[in-house]
N, CA, C and O atoms as a GROMACS GRO file, in nm:
protein
  392
    1MET      N    1   0.773  -0.064   1.622
    1MET     CA    2   0.649  -0.040   1.554
    1MET      C    3   0.610   0.094   1.583
    1MET      O    4   0.489   0.116   1.595
    2HIS      N    5   0.701   0.200   1.598
    2HIS     CA    6   0.654   0.323   1.624
    2HIS      C    7   0.630   0.410   1.513
    2HIS      O    8   0.588   0.525   1.529
    3VAL      N    9   0.658   0.352   1.386
    3VAL     CA   10   0.639   0.410   1.246
    3VAL      C   11   0.497   0.459   1.221
    3VAL      O   12   0.466   0.569   1.175
    4LEU      N   13   0.416   0.357   1.259
    4LEU     CA   14   0.266   0.398   1.233
    4LEU      C   15   0.188   0.419   1.366
    4LEU      O   16   0.219   0.362   1.471
    5SER      N   17   0.087   0.503   1.352
    5SER     CA   18   0.004   0.535   1.469
    5SER      C   19  -0.092   0.402   1.498
    5SER      O   20  -0.104   0.314   1.412
    6ILE      N   21  -0.150   0.396   1.607
    6ILE     CA   22  -0.234   0.282   1.645
    6ILE      C   23  -0.357   0.282   1.550
    6ILE      O   24  -0.392   0.175   1.501
    7PRO      N   25  -0.424   0.400   1.522
    7PRO     CA   26  -0.530   0.384   1.416
    7PRO      C   27  -0.489   0.357   1.289
    7PRO      O   28  -0.573   0.304   1.216
    8THR      N   29  -0.369   0.382   1.240
    8THR     CA   30  -0.322   0.331   1.125
    8THR      C   31  -0.297   0.186   1.114
    8THR      O   32  -0.318   0.118   1.013
    9TRP      N   33  -0.248   0.146   1.227
    9TRP     CA   34  -0.222  -0.012   1.244
    9TRP      C   35  -0.373  -0.075   1.232
    9TRP      O   36  -0.400  -0.169   1.157
   10MET      N   37  -0.457  -0.017   1.308
   10MET     CA   38  -0.591  -0.094   1.303
   10MET      C   39  -0.636  -0.096   1.158
   10MET      O   40  -0.692  -0.197   1.116
   11VAL      N   41  -0.618   0.003   1.084
   11VAL     CA   42  -0.664   0.008   0.935
   11VAL      C   43  -0.591  -0.099   0.863
   11VAL      O   44  -0.649  -0.186   0.797
   12HIS      N   45  -0.468  -0.090   0.876
   12HIS     CA   46  -0.382  -0.195   0.802
   12HIS      C   47  -0.428  -0.346   0.838
   12HIS      O   48  -0.456  -0.431   0.753
   13VAL      N   49  -0.431  -0.364   0.973
   13VAL     CA   50  -0.474  -0.507   1.016
   13VAL      C   51  -0.601  -0.539   0.969
   13VAL      O   52  -0.612  -0.640   0.900
   14SER      N   53  -0.710  -0.464   0.996
   14SER     CA   54  -0.833  -0.492   0.953
   14SER      C   55  -0.853  -0.508   0.799
   14SER      O   56  -0.936  -0.586   0.754
   15SER      N   57  -0.779  -0.438   0.727
   15SER     CA   58  -0.779  -0.444   0.584
   15SER      C   59  -0.738  -0.586   0.538
   15SER      O   60  -0.789  -0.643   0.442
   16VAL      N   61  -0.648  -0.633   0.612
   16VAL     CA   62  -0.587  -0.769   0.562
   16VAL      C   63  -0.681  -0.887   0.606
   16VAL      O   64  -0.693  -0.992   0.542
   17ILE      N   65  -0.748  -0.856   0.728
   17ILE     CA   66  -0.834  -0.940   0.784
   17ILE      C   67  -0.957  -0.942   0.687
   17ILE      O   68  -1.000  -1.052   0.652
   18GLU      N   69  -1.011  -0.840   0.648
   18GLU     CA   70  -1.128  -0.814   0.566
   18GLU      C   71  -1.105  -0.873   0.421
   18GLU      O   72  -1.200  -0.916   0.356
   19TRP      N   73  -0.969  -0.874   0.372
   19TRP     CA   74  -0.945  -0.937   0.243
   19TRP      C   75  -0.941  -1.084   0.249
   19TRP      O   76  -0.981  -1.158   0.159
   20ILE      N   77  -0.890  -1.123   0.363
   20ILE     CA   78  -0.885  -1.274   0.380
   20ILE      C   79  -1.049  -1.330   0.397
   20ILE      O   80  -1.083  -1.437   0.345
   21ALA      N   81  -1.130  -1.260   0.462
   21ALA     CA   82  -1.273  -1.284   0.479
   21ALA      C   83  -1.320  -1.300   0.328
   21ALA      O   84  -1.369  -1.406   0.289
   22ALA      N   85  -1.301  -1.178   0.237
   22ALA     CA   86  -1.346  -1.169   0.112
   22ALA      C   87  -1.302  -1.300   0.025
   22ALA      O   88  -1.383  -1.356  -0.048
   23ILE      N   89  -1.184  -1.338   0.038
   23ILE     CA   90  -1.154  -1.454  -0.044
   23ILE      C   91  -1.228  -1.560  -0.012
   23ILE      O   92  -1.271  -1.631  -0.102
   24VAL      N   93  -1.254  -1.589   0.123
   24VAL     CA   94  -1.324  -1.717   0.179
   24VAL      C   95  -1.456  -1.692   0.108
   24VAL      O   96  -1.493  -1.777   0.027
   25PHE      N   97  -1.537  -1.576   0.131
   25PHE     CA   98  -1.666  -1.580   0.095
   25PHE      C   99  -1.678  -1.581  -0.063
   25PHE      O  100  -1.781  -1.624  -0.114
   26VAL      N  101  -1.582  -1.537  -0.134
   26VAL     CA  102  -1.581  -1.553  -0.291
   26VAL      C  103  -1.583  -1.688  -0.325
   26VAL      O  104  -1.657  -1.733  -0.413
   27TRP      N  105  -1.493  -1.762  -0.250
   27TRP     CA  106  -1.493  -1.907  -0.288
   27TRP      C  107  -1.609  -1.976  -0.226
   27TRP      O  108  -1.639  -2.077  -0.289
   28GLN      N  109  -1.678  -1.955  -0.130
   28GLN     CA  110  -1.779  -2.025  -0.090
   28GLN      C  111  -1.907  -1.990  -0.179
   28GLN      O  112  -1.994  -2.075  -0.196
   29TYR      N  113  -1.914  -1.859  -0.238
   29TYR     CA  114  -2.006  -1.831  -0.342
   29TYR      C  115  -1.992  -1.915  -0.470
   29TYR      O  116  -2.087  -1.961  -0.533
   30GLY      N  117  -1.856  -1.930  -0.502
   30GLY     CA  118  -1.832  -2.026  -0.634
   30GLY      C  119  -1.875  -2.145  -0.601
   30GLY      O  120  -1.936  -2.205  -0.689
   31GLU      N  121  -1.857  -2.210  -0.472
   31GLU     CA  122  -1.916  -2.351  -0.442
   31GLU      C  123  -2.070  -2.357  -0.456
   31GLU      O  124  -2.132  -2.444  -0.518
   32VAL      N  125  -2.123  -2.254  -0.389
   32VAL     CA  126  -2.267  -2.269  -0.380
   32VAL      C  127  -2.336  -2.252  -0.506
   32VAL      O  128  -2.433  -2.322  -0.536
   33SER      N  129  -2.284  -2.147  -0.594
   33SER     CA  130  -2.338  -2.128  -0.715
   33SER      C  131  -2.284  -2.229  -0.825
   33SER      O  132  -2.324  -2.223  -0.941
   34GLU      N  133  -2.196  -2.316  -0.783
   34GLU     CA  134  -2.140  -2.400  -0.885
   34GLU      C  135  -2.075  -2.334  -1.012
   34GLU      O  136  -2.079  -2.384  -1.124
   35THR      N  137  -2.019  -2.226  -0.983
   35THR     CA  138  -1.945  -2.148  -1.092
   35THR      C  139  -1.807  -2.133  -1.059
   35THR      O  140  -1.771  -2.061  -0.966
   36ARG      N  141  -1.713  -2.209  -1.142
   36ARG     CA  142  -1.592  -2.224  -1.112
   36ARG      C  143  -1.524  -2.087  -1.127
   36ARG      O  144  -1.428  -2.063  -1.055
   37SER      N  145  -1.568  -1.997  -1.214
   37SER     CA  146  -1.507  -1.874  -1.239
   37SER      C  147  -1.500  -1.800  -1.123
   37SER      O  148  -1.401  -1.728  -1.114
   38TRP      N  149  -1.596  -1.797  -1.010
   38TRP     CA  150  -1.591  -1.733  -0.891
   38TRP      C  151  -1.481  -1.783  -0.796
   38TRP      O  152  -1.434  -1.714  -0.706
   39ARG      N  153  -1.444  -1.914  -0.825
   39ARG     CA  154  -1.336  -1.967  -0.746
   39ARG      C  155  -1.213  -1.912  -0.786
   39ARG      O  156  -1.128  -1.877  -0.704
   40TRP      N  157  -1.196  -1.902  -0.916
   40TRP     CA  158  -1.078  -1.842  -0.984
   40TRP      C  159  -1.056  -1.699  -0.927
   40TRP      O  160  -0.946  -1.653  -0.896
   41LEU      N  161  -1.181  -1.630  -0.916
   41LEU     CA  162  -1.151  -1.497  -0.856
   41LEU      C  163  -1.096  -1.498  -0.712
   41LEU      O  164  -1.010  -1.418  -0.675
   42SER      N  165  -1.147  -1.589  -0.636
   42SER     CA  166  -1.072  -1.599  -0.507
   42SER      C  167  -0.925  -1.633  -0.513
   42SER      O  168  -0.843  -1.582  -0.437
   43LEU      N  169  -0.897  -1.713  -0.600
   43LEU     CA  170  -0.739  -1.745  -0.613
   43LEU      C  171  -0.672  -1.616  -0.675
   43LEU      O  172  -0.556  -1.592  -0.640
   44ALA      N  173  -0.737  -1.528  -0.766
   44ALA     CA  174  -0.669  -1.425  -0.813
   44ALA      C  175  -0.667  -1.318  -0.712
   44ALA      O  176  -0.606  -1.218  -0.750
   45MET      N  177  -0.716  -1.312  -0.595
   45MET     CA  178  -0.704  -1.226  -0.490
   45MET      C  179  -0.582  -1.263  -0.396
   45MET      O  180  -0.560  -1.190  -0.299
   46LEU      N  181  -0.515  -1.354  -0.416
   46LEU     CA  182  -0.418  -1.402  -0.325
   46LEU      C  183  -0.281  -1.321  -0.340
   46LEU      O  184  -0.213  -1.306  -0.238
   47PRO      N  185  -0.236  -1.268  -0.464
   47PRO     CA  186  -0.141  -1.176  -0.485
   47PRO      C  187  -0.143  -1.052  -0.405
   47PRO      O  188  -0.048  -1.009  -0.339
   48ALA      N  189  -0.275  -0.991  -0.418
   48ALA     CA  190  -0.294  -0.857  -0.338
   48ALA      C  191  -0.287  -0.879  -0.190
   48ALA      O  192  -0.253  -0.787  -0.116
   49LEU      N  193  -0.318  -1.002  -0.144
   49LEU     CA  194  -0.292  -1.040  -0.005
   49LEU      C  195  -0.159  -1.026   0.038
   49LEU      O  196  -0.113  -0.954   0.126
   50VAL      N  197  -0.103  -1.108  -0.042
   50VAL     CA  198   0.059  -1.111  -0.017
   50VAL      C  199   0.114  -0.978  -0.022
   50VAL      O  200   0.201  -0.942   0.057
   51GLY      N  201   0.072  -0.911  -0.102
   51GLY     CA  202   0.120  -0.760  -0.116
   51GLY      C  203   0.088  -0.678   0.021
   51GLY      O  204   0.173  -0.610   0.079
   52ALA      N  205  -0.030  -0.692   0.057
   52ALA     CA  206  -0.072  -0.632   0.174
   52ALA      C  207   0.010  -0.672   0.312
   52ALA      O  208   0.046  -0.590   0.397
   53MET      N  209   0.031  -0.807   0.316
   53MET     CA  210   0.115  -0.868   0.429
   53MET      C  211   0.264  -0.821   0.420
   53MET      O  212   0.334  -0.818   0.521
   54CYS      N  213   0.315  -0.783   0.292
   54CYS     CA  214   0.444  -0.743   0.277
   54CYS      C  215   0.444  -0.612   0.336
   54CYS      O  216   0.526  -0.589   0.424
   55ALA      N  217   0.356  -0.517   0.295
   55ALA     CA  218   0.354  -0.388   0.352
   55ALA      C  219   0.347  -0.363   0.506
   55ALA      O  220   0.405  -0.276   0.571
   56CYS      N  221   0.251  -0.472   0.556
   56CYS     CA  222   0.254  -0.475   0.708
   56CYS      C  223   0.357  -0.524   0.780
   56CYS      O  224   0.380  -0.476   0.892
   57THR      N  225   0.438  -0.632   0.724
   57THR     CA  226   0.560  -0.673   0.756
   57THR      C  227   0.657  -0.569   0.776
   57THR      O  228   0.715  -0.552   0.884
   58TRP      N  229   0.678  -0.488   0.659
   58TRP     CA  230   0.784  -0.393   0.648
   58TRP      C  231   0.759  -0.278   0.761
   58TRP      O  232   0.855  -0.232   0.823
   59HIS      N  233   0.633  -0.236   0.782
   59HIS     CA  234   0.604  -0.145   0.874
   59HIS      C  235   0.612  -0.190   1.023
   59HIS      O  236   0.631  -0.109   1.114
   60PHE      N  237   0.599  -0.315   1.040
   60PHE     CA  238   0.620  -0.380   1.180
   60PHE      C  239   0.750  -0.366   1.222
   60PHE      O  240   0.777  -0.333   1.337
   61PHE      N  241   0.849  -0.395   1.120
   61PHE     CA  242   0.986  -0.396   1.154
   61PHE      C  243   1.053  -0.232   1.135
   61PHE      O  244   1.171  -0.209   1.107
   62ASP      N  245   0.959  -0.140   1.155
   62ASP     CA  246   0.993   0.000   1.143
   62ASP      C  247   1.073   0.029   1.012
   62ASP      O  248   1.176   0.097   1.011
   63ASN      N  249   1.019  -0.025   0.908
   63ASN     CA  250   1.078   0.014   0.779
   63ASN      C  251   1.223   0.005   0.759
   63ASN      O  252   1.283   0.092   0.696
   64ALA      N  253   1.282  -0.099   0.813
   64ALA     CA  254   1.414  -0.132   0.820
   64ALA      C  255   1.479  -0.134   0.681
   64ALA      O  256   1.427  -0.202   0.592
   65PRO      N  257   1.587  -0.066   0.658
   65PRO     CA  258   1.643  -0.078   0.509
   65PRO      C  259   1.687  -0.218   0.485
   65PRO      O  260   1.707  -0.248   0.367
   66SER      N  261   1.705  -0.307   0.571
   66SER     CA  262   1.740  -0.441   0.540
   66SER      C  263   1.626  -0.514   0.476
   66SER      O  264   1.641  -0.618   0.412
   67LEU      N  265   1.515  -0.454   0.495
   67LEU     CA  266   1.389  -0.516   0.448
   67LEU      C  267   1.338  -0.443   0.331
   67LEU      O  268   1.222  -0.465   0.295
   68ASP      N  269   1.404  -0.365   0.272
   68ASP     CA  270   1.367  -0.292   0.128
   68ASP      C  271   1.305  -0.371   0.029
   68ASP      O  272   1.212  -0.330  -0.039
   69TRP      N  273   1.361  -0.496   0.018
   69TRP     CA  274   1.312  -0.596  -0.070
   69TRP      C  275   1.166  -0.619  -0.064
   69TRP      O  276   1.102  -0.655  -0.163
   70LEU      N  277   1.114  -0.601   0.047
   70LEU     CA  278   0.968  -0.623   0.082
   70LEU      C  279   0.876  -0.515  -0.013
   70LEU      O  280   0.771  -0.543  -0.070
   71VAL      N  281   0.945  -0.388  -0.013
   71VAL     CA  282   0.868  -0.296  -0.095
   71VAL      C  283   0.858  -0.333  -0.241
   71VAL      O  284   0.757  -0.313  -0.309
   72THR      N  285   0.967  -0.389  -0.285
   72THR     CA  286   0.966  -0.433  -0.415
   72THR      C  287   0.879  -0.540  -0.446
   72THR      O  288   0.811  -0.540  -0.548
   73LEU      N  289   0.878  -0.639  -0.355
   73LEU     CA  290   0.784  -0.757  -0.363
   73LEU      C  291   0.643  -0.723  -0.352
   73LEU      O  292   0.555  -0.779  -0.417
   74GLN      N  293   0.620  -0.616  -0.256
   74GLN     CA  294   0.481  -0.561  -0.251
   74GLN      C  295   0.429  -0.492  -0.382
   74GLN      O  296   0.315  -0.509  -0.427
   75ALA      N  297   0.511  -0.424  -0.431
   75ALA     CA  298   0.483  -0.365  -0.568
   75ALA      C  299   0.447  -0.467  -0.673
   75ALA      O  300   0.344  -0.463  -0.739
   76SER      N  301   0.544  -0.560  -0.683
   76SER     CA  302   0.529  -0.685  -0.774
   76SER      C  303   0.386  -0.753  -0.765
   76SER      O  304   0.316  -0.794  -0.857
   77MET      N  305   0.362  -0.753  -0.624
   77MET     CA  306   0.241  -0.832  -0.602
   77MET      C  307   0.125  -0.758  -0.629
   77MET      O  308   0.022  -0.812  -0.667
   78THR      N  309   0.138  -0.628  -0.609
   78THR     CA  310   0.022  -0.538  -0.670
   78THR      C  311   0.000  -0.547  -0.814
   78THR      O  312  -0.115  -0.562  -0.854
   79ILE      N  313   0.085  -0.540  -0.886
   79ILE     CA  314   0.088  -0.547  -1.038
   79ILE      C  315   0.036  -0.682  -1.069
   79ILE      O  316  -0.063  -0.690  -1.141
   80LEU      N  317   0.094  -0.794  -1.020
   80LEU     CA  318   0.044  -0.927  -1.055
   80LEU      C  319  -0.100  -0.925  -1.005
   80LEU      O  320  -0.188  -0.960  -1.084
   81GLY      N  321  -0.132  -0.889  -0.883
   81GLY     CA  322  -0.265  -0.894  -0.823
   81GLY      C  323  -0.387  -0.830  -0.918
   81GLY      O  324  -0.500  -0.876  -0.936
   82ASN      N  325  -0.324  -0.702  -0.977
   82ASN     CA  326  -0.442  -0.634  -1.071
   82ASN      C  327  -0.446  -0.701  -1.189
   82ASN      O  328  -0.546  -0.687  -1.259
   83CYS      N  329  -0.354  -0.773  -1.228
   83CYS     CA  330  -0.356  -0.849  -1.368
   83CYS      C  331  -0.444  -0.965  -1.337
   83CYS      O  332  -0.535  -0.988  -1.417
   84THR      N  333  -0.429  -1.051  -1.217
   84THR     CA  334  -0.494  -1.165  -1.200
   84THR      C  335  -0.643  -1.131  -1.174
   84THR      O  336  -0.732  -1.207  -1.212
   85LEU      N  337  -0.669  -1.015  -1.108
   85LEU     CA  338  -0.820  -0.971  -1.074
   85LEU      C  339  -0.868  -0.943  -1.205
   85LEU      O  340  -0.982  -0.985  -1.225
   86CYS      N  341  -0.810  -0.881  -1.304
   86CYS     CA  342  -0.870  -0.833  -1.422
   86CYS      C  343  -0.890  -0.958  -1.504
   86CYS      O  344  -0.990  -0.957  -1.577
   87ALA      N  345  -0.818  -1.063  -1.505
   87ALA     CA  346  -0.842  -1.180  -1.580
   87ALA      C  347  -0.962  -1.264  -1.530
   87ALA      O  348  -1.039  -1.323  -1.606
   88ALA      N  349  -0.970  -1.264  -1.391
   88ALA     CA  350  -1.075  -1.334  -1.331
   88ALA      C  351  -1.215  -1.265  -1.335
   88ALA      O  352  -1.319  -1.330  -1.336
   89ALA      N  353  -1.208  -1.124  -1.336
   89ALA     CA  354  -1.323  -1.071  -1.365
   89ALA      C  355  -1.364  -1.070  -1.506
   89ALA      O  356  -1.483  -1.065  -1.538
   90TRP      N  357  -1.259  -1.077  -1.600
   90TRP     CA  358  -1.323  -1.106  -1.734
   90TRP      C  359  -1.370  -1.244  -1.760
   90TRP      O  360  -1.455  -1.266  -1.845
   91ARG      N  361  -1.308  -1.352  -1.678
   91ARG     CA  362  -1.362  -1.481  -1.689
   91ARG      C  363  -1.501  -1.490  -1.650
   91ARG      O  364  -1.584  -1.557  -1.712
   92ILE      N  365  -1.528  -1.415  -1.536
   92ILE     CA  366  -1.689  -1.422  -1.488
   92ILE      C  367  -1.765  -1.350  -1.572
   92ILE      O  368  -1.882  -1.388  -1.583
   93TRP      N  369  -1.727  -1.242  -1.643
   93TRP     CA  370  -1.808  -1.174  -1.742
   93TRP      C  371  -1.832  -1.269  -1.863
   93TRP      O  372  -1.945  -1.286  -1.909
   94SER      N  373  -1.725  -1.330  -1.913
   94SER     CA  374  -1.737  -1.409  -2.032
   94SER      C  375  -1.834  -1.529  -2.024
   94SER      O  376  -1.903  -1.574  -2.116
   95VAL      N  377  -1.826  -1.575  -1.887
   95VAL     CA  378  -1.906  -1.717  -1.857
   95VAL      C  379  -2.056  -1.653  -1.835
   95VAL      O  380  -2.154  -1.725  -1.855
   96ALA      N  381  -2.072  -1.528  -1.796
   96ALA     CA  382  -2.205  -1.490  -1.751
   96ALA      C  383  -2.290  -1.457  -1.878
   96ALA      O  384  -2.413  -1.470  -1.884
   97ARG      N  385  -2.213  -1.416  -1.971
   97ARG     CA  386  -2.301  -1.368  -2.105
   97ARG      C  387  -2.326  -1.480  -2.187
   97ARG      O  388  -2.404  -1.466  -2.282
   98LEU      N  389  -2.270  -1.592  -2.165
   98LEU     CA  390  -2.305  -1.725  -2.250
   98LEU      C  391  -2.450  -1.765  -2.248
   98LEU      O  392  -2.488  -1.865  -2.310
   0.00000   0.00000   0.00000
């Protein structure tokens, strides 16, 4: 774990925890507001969480070359996450303007 400094690890880990909390809060908002599109947004946030966890895992194991596939998975999850978040945001917008 010597690849990243302690403050950088704090940022990485707290970002993952914050993202998990955001997913939970968005889901709860969807339940309280009875708007299914907000629950879709919370599900759309999951690929970005997987990508962040891939990055943390790769760094945890000192960027081992045997885990280079995690970098590819992280990039793929980022692309997928951006697309799902865009679709979920569009869905919220389209429902709200009705």
